[in-house]
PAZA-482998 format. One line per 3 residues: number of its first residue (from 0); for each residue x, y, z of C-alpha. Coordinates in nm, 3 decimals, always signed. Layout:
NUM) X,Y,Z; ...
This chain:
0) +2.454,-12.316,-15.473; +2.138,-12.627,-15.451; +2.449,-12.889,-15.309
3) +2.250,-13.200,-15.416; +2.282,-13.471,-15.164; +2.046,-13.714,-15.310
6) +2.047,-14.057,-15.137; +2.109,-14.180,-15.392; +2.427,-13.981,-15.509
9) +2.471,-14.014,-15.150; +2.450,-14.440,-15.232; +2.694,-14.436,-15.551
12) +3.015,-14.191,-15.372; +3.049,-14.472,-15.115; +2.989,-14.703,-15.396
15) +3.316,-14.579,-15.562; +3.495,-14.512,-15.249; +3.535,-14.846,-15.083
18) +3.452,-15.075,-15.390; +3.730,-14.947,-15.563; +3.972,-15.158,-15.463
21) +3.805,-15.493,-15.581; +3.766,-15.257,-15.921; +4.139,-15.345,-15.915
24) +4.222,-15.595,-16.237; +3.884,-15.645,-16.338; +3.863,-15.389,-16.528
27) +3.660,-15.466,-16.951; +3.724,-15.278,-17.245; +3.407,-15.150,-17.324
30) +3.523,-15.100,-17.663; +3.325,-15.376,-17.804; +2.974,-15.335,-17.748
33) +2.842,-15.153,-17.994; +2.953,-15.140,-18.363; +3.117,-14.858,-18.372
36) +3.191,-14.793,-18.821; +2.926,-14.480,-18.805; +2.953,-14.324,-18.513
39) +3.272,-14.027,-18.471; +3.620,-14.049,-18.280; +3.610,-13.878,-17.980
42) +3.954,-13.784,-17.892; +3.985,-13.709,-17.560; +4.199,-13.485,-17.401
45) +4.216,-13.316,-17.020; +4.383,-13.081,-16.777; +4.693,-13.134,-16.549
48) +4.537,-13.296,-16.204; +4.339,-13.589,-16.055; +3.959,-13.465,-16.083
51) +4.023,-13.337,-16.478; +4.170,-13.749,-16.588; +3.907,-13.883,-16.414
54) +3.693,-13.697,-16.561; +3.794,-13.761,-16.923; +3.818,-14.172,-16.803
57) +3.443,-14.133,-16.701; +3.287,-14.005,-16.995; +3.521,-14.193,-17.243
60) +3.456,-14.511,-17.114; +3.018,-14.432,-17.090; +3.111,-14.343,-17.472
63) +3.265,-14.592,-17.556; +3.015,-14.900,-17.405; +2.710,-14.701,-17.658
66) +2.987,-14.813,-17.938; +3.186,-14.530,-17.992; +3.602,-14.552,-18.040
69) +3.778,-14.346,-17.816; +4.168,-14.203,-17.816; +4.268,-14.061,-17.472
72) +4.504,-13.760,-17.576; +4.543,-13.762,-17.198; +4.704,-13.441,-17.026
75) +4.747,-13.095,-17.233; +4.782,-12.872,-16.903; +4.617,-12.588,-16.837
78) +4.283,-12.436,-16.908; +4.431,-12.204,-17.152; +4.709,-12.462,-17.288
81) +4.349,-12.771,-17.334; +4.202,-12.388,-17.487; +4.441,-12.409,-17.764
84) +4.442,-12.767,-17.790; +4.036,-12.792,-17.871; +4.076,-12.510,-18.111
87) +4.324,-12.641,-18.335; +4.194,-13.008,-18.315; +4.431,-13.167,-18.123
90) +4.111,-13.316,-17.935; +3.760,-13.309,-17.945; +3.592,-13.315,-17.663
93) +3.734,-13.219,-17.329; +3.628,-13.207,-16.862; +3.644,-12.730,-16.822
96) +3.489,-12.541,-16.546; +3.174,-12.270,-16.573; +3.287,-12.101,-16.494
99) +3.687,-12.065,-16.604; +3.556,-12.011,-17.011; +3.328,-11.722,-16.828
102) +3.652,-11.574,-16.743; +3.897,-11.692,-16.797; +3.943,-11.766,-17.140
105) +3.577,-11.576,-17.268; +3.762,-11.260,-17.031; +3.358,-11.116,-16.958
108) +3.337,-10.824,-16.823; +3.089,-10.861,-16.606; +3.147,-11.129,-16.369
111) +2.754,-11.396,-16.375; +2.660,-11.353,-16.121; +2.478,-11.720,-16.106
114) +2.581,-12.012,-16.153; +2.340,-12.016,-16.477; +2.438,-11.767,-16.568
117) +2.829,-11.858,-16.599; +2.674,-12.219,-16.818; +2.519,-11.889,-17.068
120) +2.826,-11.665,-17.134; +3.041,-12.028,-17.170; +2.805,-12.180,-17.403
123) +2.816,-11.830,-17.611; +3.211,-11.767,-17.635; +3.225,-12.168,-17.707
126) +2.932,-12.113,-17.973; +3.120,-11.906,-18.222; +3.400,-12.023,-18.251
129) +3.236,-12.384,-18.385; +3.227,-12.504,-18.070; +2.977,-12.581,-17.843
132) +2.906,-12.701,-17.446; +2.620,-13.030,-17.280; +2.461,-13.026,-16.946
135) +2.642,-12.888,-16.649; +2.696,-13.114,-16.310; +2.571,-13.057,-16.004
138) +2.877,-13.061,-15.880; +3.078,-12.745,-15.916; +3.510,-12.761,-15.782
141) +3.552,-12.345,-15.751; +3.884,-12.259,-15.636; +3.921,-12.184,-15.199
144) +4.177,-11.940,-15.065; +4.265,-12.219,-14.767; +4.498,-12.184,-14.541
147) +4.593,-12.388,-14.148; +4.208,-12.325,-13.925; +4.554,-12.234,-13.644
150) +4.634,-12.014,-13.950; +4.328,-11.816,-13.978; +4.264,-11.834,-13.631
153) +4.616,-11.625,-13.502; +4.548,-11.377,-13.780; +4.216,-11.367,-13.685
156) +4.077,-11.396,-14.071; +3.729,-11.550,-14.217; +3.707,-11.374,-14.555
159) +3.972,-11.314,-14.803; +3.912,-10.955,-14.715; +4.015,-10.987,-14.444
162) +4.311,-10.995,-14.561; +4.426,-10.712,-14.627; +4.684,-10.553,-14.430
165) +4.845,-10.871,-14.473; +5.133,-10.948,-14.614; +5.171,-11.299,-14.743
168) +5.272,-11.637,-14.982; +5.051,-11.810,-15.132; +5.041,-12.102,-15.335
171) +4.936,-12.266,-15.632; +4.995,-12.405,-15.954; +5.235,-12.154,-16.216
174) +4.823,-12.032,-16.421; +4.682,-11.905,-16.102; +4.937,-11.598,-16.099
177) +4.794,-11.476,-16.397; +4.383,-11.582,-16.383; +4.121,-11.269,-16.222
180) +4.031,-11.595,-16.093; +4.233,-11.618,-15.855; +4.611,-11.385,-15.771
183) +4.476,-11.167,-16.051; +4.150,-11.059,-15.889; +4.248,-11.099,-15.523
186) +4.485,-10.770,-15.634; +4.205,-10.606,-15.918; +3.875,-10.769,-15.710
189) +4.016,-10.771,-15.288; +4.282,-10.458,-15.353; +4.539,-10.721,-15.162
192) +4.923,-10.634,-15.279; +5.156,-10.802,-15.093; +5.159,-11.095,-15.151
195) +5.452,-11.326,-15.301; +5.339,-11.607,-15.509; +5.497,-12.005,-15.513
198) +5.351,-12.201,-15.788; +5.327,-12.537,-15.688; +5.440,-12.827,-15.982
201) +5.462,-13.149,-15.801; +5.347,-13.061,-15.433; +5.078,-13.001,-15.258
204) +4.898,-12.676,-15.123; +4.854,-12.880,-14.810; +5.165,-13.035,-14.807
207) +5.367,-12.625,-14.816; +5.092,-12.593,-14.568; +5.128,-12.797,-14.371
210) +5.495,-12.749,-14.386; +5.493,-12.394,-14.280; +5.618,-12.272,-14.659
213) +5.314,-12.148,-14.765; +5.066,-11.896,-14.579; +4.802,-12.003,-14.819
216) +4.680,-12.206,-15.071; +4.462,-12.294,-15.386; +4.276,-12.530,-15.264
219) +3.968,-12.717,-15.431; +3.624,-12.702,-15.266; +3.585,-13.093,-15.465
222) +3.914,-13.156,-15.250; +3.908,-13.448,-14.976; +4.106,-13.225,-14.790
225) +3.876,-12.955,-14.758; +3.674,-13.196,-14.519; +3.939,-13.215,-14.276
228) +3.903,-12.917,-13.960; +4.293,-12.836,-13.978; +4.214,-12.629,-14.307
231) +3.973,-12.329,-14.330; +3.863,-12.232,-14.676; +3.821,-11.797,-14.622
234) +3.475,-11.631,-14.778; +3.490,-11.538,-15.109; +3.222,-11.236,-15.032
237) +3.370,-11.102,-15.369; +3.350,-11.424,-15.584; +3.650,-11.458,-15.721
240) +3.675,-11.752,-15.787; +3.263,-11.764,-15.977; +3.054,-12.080,-16.069
243) +3.231,-12.330,-16.147; +3.040,-12.665,-16.274; +3.129,-12.843,-16.510
246) +3.088,-12.960,-16.880; +3.193,-13.138,-17.198; +3.378,-12.897,-17.420
249) +3.360,-13.073,-17.775; +3.353,-12.980,-18.125; +2.947,-12.903,-18.317
252) +3.072,-13.160,-18.538; +3.004,-13.414,-18.303; +2.673,-13.379,-18.221
255) +2.538,-13.437,-18.582; +2.295,-13.693,-18.711; +2.164,-13.950,-18.479
258) +2.536,-14.111,-18.338; +2.561,-13.722,-18.199; +2.187,-13.765,-18.028
261) +2.349,-13.999,-17.867; +2.636,-13.868,-17.795; +2.476,-13.590,-17.562
264) +2.292,-13.803,-17.427; +2.483,-14.049,-17.278; +2.731,-13.755,-17.225
267) +2.444,-13.576,-16.998; +2.339,-13.896,-16.814; +2.670,-13.915,-16.717
270) +2.655,-13.532,-16.589; +2.345,-13.581,-16.428; +2.534,-13.827,-16.138
273) +2.782,-13.626,-16.088; +2.720,-13.497,-15.744; +2.953,-13.307,-15.450
276) +2.968,-13.619,-15.328; +3.079,-13.824,-15.586; +3.355,-13.629,-15.683
279) +3.502,-13.597,-15.313; +3.501,-13.967,-15.326; +3.657,-14.014,-15.648
282) +3.919,-13.755,-15.568; +3.952,-13.979,-15.225; +4.046,-14.301,-15.428
285) +4.301,-14.118,-15.593; +4.450,-13.935,-15.355; +4.414,-14.139,-15.039
288) +4.343,-14.523,-15.252; +4.603,-14.428,-15.442; +4.351,-14.613,-15.716
291) +4.377,-14.547,-16.107; +4.142,-14.265,-16.259; +4.087,-14.533,-16.420
294) +3.943,-14.744,-16.266; +3.738,-14.547,-16.039; +3.613,-14.407,-16.360
297) +3.499,-14.842,-16.409; +3.374,-14.817,-16.029; +3.158,-14.483,-16.019
300) +3.009,-14.576,-16.375; +2.933,-14.938,-16.297; +2.768,-14.747,-15.936
303) +2.485,-14.548,-16.176; +2.429,-14.837,-16.426; +2.622,-14.637,-16.708
306) +2.820,-14.935,-16.903; +2.495,-15.076,-17.101
């Protein structure tokens, strides 16, 4: 997949990274930017980690700037729980990863071989349930089989397949254990049979690796730590982690009429600016600079002139 590191995207990412502190306390409500009477209410939910919180705020604030009433419902937990929430009407909009939809929710029998094919499978699945997808982001955030570089050198491993024959501990969110895009894929596709799974909560995978409490763990390609040479992500030669671009999942009812056209255009414009560099910078602002998702989203939208 091509990573779109354009000069403009890099500039926007840089603005987010260094400018977020300047935005603290300066946020202004944009809900009154236009009349909301004829527009549907957007009920936004997210999954249970920082990138999702940021994305929820980015789409929400962009829509508020266009006059939509937005209600933030917070985290619904894992993809499986978020899926139940949107199909039951507890929310009508949330950002999701296309590979997760295709492989973990739709349980496609044959894994799509490209990002475009993954998006098609995901959208077809959602269309059968009164839902749909808007355009995907340029950035993707796949799981990574991450370990300390010194551990990888000691074990002489470069790919996930190289772990066959090794007994090891693997840390990840609880849902990792039952997903084909995580532990289940390692067992069924890579035939790694001697894995002891460590479910994580508030302690990060990287902390567990640093403290020697796990051999490897479920990192993500947009984690700032992935740029640190201290860590190594083994090559996923069999592509169990899939293609994971983000696309908003929403009720088809939201796309009716002129307001639906405005909603789709607004979100698609936002998605087009979400490069890998920008997402990594925003994740760093959350984890390292301790900025809030609301502040980070405002910084990103301002840098890209998307609050007008």
